[in-house]
C-alpha positions as CSV (number, residue, x, y, z in Angstrom):
1,X,-11.8,-11.9,-4.7
2,X,-12.5,-12.1,-8.4
3,X,-11.8,-15.1,-10.7
4,X,-10.3,-13.9,-14.0
5,X,-9.5,-17.2,-15.7
6,X,-10.1,-20.9,-15.4
7,X,-8.6,-23.7,-17.4
8,X,-8.1,-27.4,-16.9
9,X,-4.7,-29.1,-17.1
10,X,-3.3,-32.5,-16.1
11,X,-6.6,-33.5,-14.3
12,X,-6.5,-30.3,-12.3
13,X,-7.8,-26.7,-12.4
14,X,-5.7,-23.7,-13.3
15,X,-7.2,-20.4,-12.2
16,X,-6.2,-16.7,-11.9
17,X,-7.6,-14.4,-9.3
18,X,-7.6,-10.7,-8.5
19,X,-8.0,-9.4,-4.9
20,X,-7.6,-6.2,-3.0
21,X,-4.5,-6.5,-0.8
22,X,-4.4,-5.0,2.6
23,X,-0.6,-5.2,2.6
24,X,0.2,-3.6,-0.8
25,X,-2.9,-1.4,-0.7
26,X,-3.7,-2.2,-4.3
27,X,-5.2,-5.0,-6.4
28,X,-3.0,-8.0,-6.8
29,X,-3.3,-11.0,-9.1
30,X,-2.1,-14.6,-8.6
31,X,-2.4,-17.9,-10.4
32,X,-3.2,-21.1,-8.7
33,X,-3.3,-24.7,-9.8
34,X,-5.3,-27.3,-7.8
35,X,-4.4,-30.8,-8.8
36,X,-7.6,-32.3,-7.5
37,X,-10.5,-29.8,-7.0
38,X,-12.9,-32.6,-6.0
39,X,-10.7,-33.4,-3.0
40,X,-11.6,-31.0,-0.2
41,X,-9.0,-32.2,2.3
42,X,-6.3,-29.6,3.0
43,X,-3.5,-29.9,0.5
44,X,0.2,-29.0,0.6
45,X,1.0,-25.9,-1.4
46,X,4.1,-24.6,-3.2
47,X,4.6,-20.9,-3.9
48,X,6.6,-20.0,-7.0
49,X,8.1,-16.5,-6.9
50,X,9.1,-15.2,-10.4
51,X,11.9,-12.9,-11.4
52,X,12.5,-9.4,-12.7
53,X,9.9,-8.1,-15.3
54,X,7.6,-11.1,-14.7
55,X,4.0,-11.6,-13.6
56,X,2.2,-14.8,-12.5
57,X,1.9,-15.7,-16.2
58,X,5.6,-16.6,-16.7
59,X,5.6,-19.5,-14.2
60,X,2.0,-20.5,-15.0
61,X,2.6,-20.7,-18.8
62,X,6.3,-21.6,-19.1
63,X,7.7,-23.5,-16.1
64,X,5.6,-26.7,-16.8
65,X,5.2,-27.4,-13.1
66,X,1.5,-28.4,-13.3
67,X,2.2,-31.9,-14.6
68,X,4.4,-32.6,-11.6
69,X,2.2,-30.9,-9.1
70,X,-0.6,-33.1,-10.3
71,X,1.5,-36.2,-9.8
72,X,2.4,-35.2,-6.3
73,X,-0.8,-33.7,-5.2
74,X,0.6,-30.2,-4.6
75,X,-1.2,-26.9,-5.1
76,X,0.8,-24.4,-7.0
77,X,0.5,-20.7,-6.2
78,X,2.1,-18.1,-8.5
79,X,1.9,-14.5,-7.3
80,X,2.9,-11.3,-9.1
81,X,6.3,-9.8,-8.6
82,X,5.3,-6.3,-7.3
83,X,2.4,-4.0,-6.7
84,X,1.0,-2.4,-9.9
85,X,-0.4,0.9,-11.2
86,X,0.4,3.0,-8.2
87,X,1.7,5.9,-10.3
88,X,4.7,6.4,-8.0
89,X,7.6,8.5,-9.5
90,X,9.9,6.2,-11.4
91,X,7.7,3.1,-10.9
92,X,7.8,2.1,-14.5
93,X,11.1,3.6,-15.6
94,X,13.5,0.6,-15.2
95,X,13.1,-3.1,-15.6
96,X,15.0,-3.8,-12.4
97,X,13.2,-1.4,-10.0
98,X,9.6,-0.7,-9.3
99,X,6.9,-2.5,-11.3
100,X,7.9,-6.1,-11.8
101,X,10.8,-5.8,-9.4
102,X,9.5,-5.8,-5.9
103,X,12.4,-8.0,-4.7
104,X,10.2,-9.7,-2.1
105,X,11.3,-7.3,0.7
106,X,9.4,-4.7,2.8
107,X,10.4,-1.2,1.6
108,X,11.1,1.3,4.3
109,X,12.0,4.3,2.1
110,X,9.3,6.8,0.9
111,X,7.3,6.6,-1.3
112,X,7.8,2.8,-1.7
113,X,7.2,2.0,2.0
114,X,3.4,2.4,1.7
115,X,2.9,-0.3,-0.9
116,X,6.1,-2.3,-1.7
117,X,5.8,-4.8,1.1
118,X,6.1,-8.0,-1.0
119,X,7.7,-10.0,1.9
120,X,4.7,-9.6,4.1
121,X,2.5,-10.3,1.0
122,X,4.1,-13.6,0.2
123,X,4.8,-14.8,3.8
124,X,1.6,-13.6,5.5
125,X,-1.3,-12.3,3.4
126,X,-1.1,-14.8,0.5
127,X,-0.6,-17.9,2.6
128,X,-3.6,-16.9,4.7
129,X,-5.7,-16.3,1.6
130,X,-5.0,-19.6,0.0
131,X,-5.6,-21.4,3.3
132,X,-9.0,-19.8,3.7
133,X,-10.2,-19.6,0.1
134,X,-8.5,-22.6,-1.5
135,X,-8.2,-25.2,1.2
136,X,-4.4,-25.3,1.4
137,X,-2.8,-26.7,4.5
138,X,-1.0,-23.9,6.4
139,X,1.3,-26.5,8.0
140,X,2.6,-27.7,4.7
141,X,3.8,-24.8,2.6
142,X,6.9,-24.6,0.5
143,X,8.5,-21.8,-1.5
144,X,10.6,-21.8,-4.7
145,X,11.5,-19.1,-7.3
146,X,13.7,-18.0,-10.1
147,X,16.4,-15.2,-10.0
148,X,14.9,-12.4,-8.0
149,X,12.2,-14.9,-7.0
150,X,14.9,-17.3,-6.0
151,X,16.2,-14.6,-3.7
152,X,12.7,-14.2,-2.5
153,X,12.3,-17.9,-1.8
154,X,15.5,-18.1,0.1
155,X,14.9,-15.1,2.4
156,X,11.2,-16.2,2.9
157,X,12.3,-19.6,4.2
158,X,15.2,-18.3,6.2
159,X,13.3,-15.6,7.9
160,X,10.0,-17.4,8.3
161,X,10.6,-21.1,8.9
162,X,7.4,-21.1,10.9
163,X,5.6,-20.5,7.5
164,X,7.6,-22.5,5.0
165,X,8.7,-26.1,5.6
166,X,10.5,-26.5,2.2
167,X,12.6,-24.3,0.0
168,X,14.3,-24.4,-3.4
169,X,15.5,-21.9,-6.0
170,X,16.6,-21.6,-9.6
171,X,19.5,-19.3,-10.3
172,X,18.8,-17.1,-7.2
173,X,20.2,-13.6,-6.6
174,X,22.1,-15.1,-3.7
175,X,24.1,-12.2,-2.3
176,X,22.1,-9.0,-3.3
177,X,24.1,-6.6,-1.1
178,X,27.1,-7.4,-3.4
179,X,25.5,-7.3,-6.8
180,X,24.3,-4.5,-9.0
181,X,20.6,-5.6,-9.1
182,X,20.4,-5.9,-5.3
183,X,22.3,-2.7,-4.6
184,X,20.0,-0.7,-6.9
185,X,16.9,-2.2,-5.4
186,X,18.0,-2.0,-1.8
187,X,19.1,1.6,-2.2
188,X,15.8,2.6,-3.6
189,X,13.6,0.6,-1.3
190,X,15.6,0.7,2.0
191,X,17.9,3.7,1.6
192,X,21.8,3.9,1.8
193,X,22.2,2.2,5.3
194,X,23.7,-1.1,4.4
195,X,23.0,-2.5,7.8
196,X,19.4,-2.6,6.8
197,X,20.3,-4.4,3.6
198,X,21.7,-7.4,5.5
199,X,18.2,-8.2,6.8
200,X,17.2,-9.2,3.2
201,X,20.3,-11.0,2.0
202,X,20.3,-14.8,2.2
203,X,24.1,-15.0,2.8
204,X,23.7,-12.8,5.9
205,X,20.5,-14.4,7.1
206,X,22.1,-17.9,7.0
207,X,24.1,-17.2,10.2
208,X,21.0,-16.9,12.4
209,X,18.2,-18.8,10.6
210,X,16.4,-21.6,12.2
211,X,15.3,-23.2,8.9
212,X,16.2,-26.9,9.2
213,X,15.3,-28.5,5.9
214,X,17.5,-29.1,2.9
215,X,17.4,-26.3,0.3
216,X,17.9,-27.3,-3.3
217,X,19.4,-24.7,-5.7
218,X,20.0,-25.3,-9.4
219,X,22.3,-23.0,-11.3
220,X,23.1,-23.0,-15.0
221,X,26.8,-22.7,-15.8
222,X,26.0,-20.9,-19.1
223,X,23.9,-18.2,-17.3
224,X,25.1,-14.8,-18.4
225,X,24.3,-13.3,-15.0
226,X,26.2,-15.9,-13.1
227,X,29.3,-14.1,-11.9
228,X,28.1,-10.5,-11.7
229,X,24.6,-10.9,-10.3
230,X,23.9,-14.4,-8.9
231,X,26.9,-15.5,-6.9
232,X,26.0,-19.1,-5.9
233,X,29.5,-19.7,-4.5
234,X,28.9,-17.0,-1.9
235,X,25.7,-18.7,-0.9
236,X,27.4,-22.1,-0.6
237,X,30.1,-20.6,1.6
238,X,27.7,-18.8,3.9
239,X,25.4,-21.8,4.3
240,X,28.4,-24.1,4.9
241,X,29.7,-21.8,7.6
242,X,26.3,-21.6,9.3
243,X,25.8,-25.4,9.1
244,X,22.7,-25.2,7.0
245,X,21.8,-28.0,4.5
246,X,22.2,-26.6,1.0
247,X,22.4,-28.6,-2.2
248,X,23.8,-26.6,-5.1
249,X,23.7,-28.3,-8.5
250,X,25.6,-26.5,-11.3
251,X,24.1,-27.5,-14.6
252,X,26.5,-27.4,-17.6
253,X,25.3,-25.6,-20.7
254,X,22.1,-24.3,-19.1
255,X,21.3,-20.5,-19.1
256,X,19.0,-18.2,-17.2
257,X,15.8,-18.9,-19.2
258,X,12.6,-20.9,-18.7
259,X,14.1,-23.7,-20.8
260,X,16.5,-24.2,-17.8
261,X,13.6,-24.0,-15.3
262,X,11.4,-26.4,-17.2
263,X,14.2,-28.9,-17.4
264,X,14.5,-29.2,-13.7
265,X,11.1,-28.1,-12.3
266,X,10.0,-31.7,-11.9
267,X,12.9,-32.5,-9.5
268,X,12.1,-29.3,-7.5
269,X,8.4,-30.2,-7.2
270,X,9.5,-33.7,-6.0
271,X,11.8,-32.1,-3.5
272,X,9.0,-30.1,-2.0
273,X,6.6,-33.1,-2.1
274,X,9.1,-35.1,0.0
275,X,9.5,-32.3,2.6
276,X,5.8,-31.5,2.8
277,X,4.6,-35.1,3.4
C-alpha cells in the first residue's frame, strides 16, 4: 500500500492511499481521516460512498465531515466509486456507467464481471484493510453516501448487517430498478433479467433484511433528480411495510449538491457516533 498524500486537519491526519485490490484486480485509491493518530486503540469508522462521476476527493474536499469526525472520534474512509483504467469497451463513454459509476454492486455480465465488484470491495476488502492497516474496530463500522453512494450505503447495510452497525444516506437512488440511472447500470452490469436486479435494490432488500438500527436519510426538496431518479417515497413505503426503522427528512430548498451535504453532514456523523458507541 502506497501513501500518496498526507495533510493535517482538525487535530487529525488526512491521508490518501493506493493499493492493489484483489477484488477489482486493479489499483484502487481511498482517502482516510484519523481524528487522533496518537491513539492506537481501535476506533469506530465511517465509510462514505460517493456518487456518479466522483472519486474519493469529492467527499474528502467538499463534505466537511472531518471537523465532526474529529469531535466524535470517528475515522472517515472515502473510497473511489469504481475500478479505473481497465480499458474495457465503453468504460469511459458515459458519466453514468463504467468509470465513476460502479454502483456498488457485483457485476455478473461480461466484461464487467471480472473487475466491477464494488460491493465486495466496500463490504469486505476495504473494511479488512482499514482494520489491519489503520487500526479501525471491525465491530464498529458505519456506512453513508450520496446519490449512487447513498444507494450503495443502503444496500451495504441491508445486505451485510454483520459488517455495518450504522447507516445513513444523502439523496440516495432509492429504487434503482425503477429509475433510468439504475436501469441503465443494472442492464449493463447484470444483464436483462430483472430478477437479478432486485438483489441490489434497497426497496426490494428491505423485506428480508436483518438490519436493526435506525437509518437516517436526508433529501433536498429542490433536488432536480428527486422524482425521476431518487424516489425517497418508494423507500419509505418499502421500509414501513418491512417494519424497518427509517427516518426520512425532506429539506426545503436544498438541491443535490455538496452544499446540501455539507449542511447536514454533522448530524449524520453524530448519528453514526451514537450507533457505534
